[in-house]
N, C-alpha and C positions, 0 to 999 in steps of 0.2 A: 504494500500500500504506500501511497505517497506519505510524506512526513506528516506530523501531527495535524489533526483537524478532522473534519467530516467530509466525506466525498460522495458526490452523486454517482450512482452506478455507472451510467454510460461513460462519463469522463474518466472514471477510475479504470474501467475495463480497457478503454482506449489507451490511457497512459501506460498501462502494463502490457499492451499489445495482445490482449486476450479476446477470443471470440465471445460475443455477447452471451450466448447460451451457456457455454462452459464456464464463463466467468461468474455468472449468477449462481450456478451450481457450486462452484468452488468457494465463492464468498459465503454462501449459505452454509456450506460444510464448516468453514472457519467460524461462523456464528455458533453452530452447534457445538463445536469444540471449545468455545469460550475465548477464541482468539480475536474475534471481531464482535461488534454489536451492530444490529440493524435498527436504526432509529425509526420512529413512527412515520416520518416523512419519506422513508425508503432509502435514505443515505446510510452509508456504512461509516463506522468509526472504530478506532482501537478501543479495547476495553481498558480500564485503568491499569490492569496488570500488564497488558502488552505494551501500553504506553510507557510504563515504568521500566520493564525488563528487556524490551526488544527495540529500543531506540538507541542506535549506535552512538548518538551524541550525548548520552547520559552515562554517568559513572556506574549506574546500576545495571547496565547492559550485560546480559548473560547469553546472548545469541551465539557467541563464539562456540559454546559447547554444542549447540544444535548444528552449527556448521561443521564441526569436527565429526559429530556422530553421522551426519549425512555423508561426508566424504569417506568415512571408514566403515560404516555399518549398513548403509543403504543397500549395497549389493547382496547382502544376506537375504533381504526381503524378496529379491528377484527369484528366489528358489522356493518361496512359500507355497505356491500352488502345487509344484511337484512334490514337496515334502508332505503336504496334506493328502495328495492323491495316492502316493506310493508308500507313505510312512517312512520314507528314506530319511535318515538323519545324516546330513552331510557335515563334514568338518571343513572349515575354510580358514584361511589365514588372513587376518587383517594386515594392513600394510606394515605395521611395526610390532604386531602382537603375536603371541603363540597361537596355535590352532584353537578355535572356539567351537564347541559343540552347539548345535541348534536344538537343544532340549533333551536329547537322550543319546546314549551310546550303544544300546543293544537293540533298539527298534521297539522296545516295550514301553507302554505308557508309564508315566511316573507312578510309583506305588505298586507296580505289577511285580509279582514274584516269579513269573515265568522267565526261564533263561533263554528261550528261543524266540526269535522275532516272529511276530504275527503277520 
């Protein structure tokens, strides 16, 4: 979103280079997540929390952690559908970290006592 303030939907979507339909869905998802608020007049605005913690110009900015997690961990989510469909637990290496398990090592659900994958 543009810096602080309240933004009319069409101008905000255009400023971000987003298609109008997908932009409205995206902004409404951010409203649902508590990242934006939609005002009674249809404009969007940051919530007090996003205004405080996600403004790079404020000393309280903590978006750097989100940027790091996006760079290092987002690719793990790219295999979510496959893992859910096949129950395959892949081990992947983050750029500078040791291998990370995506939830299990044997293929069994957490708490399962079976030693063979299902």
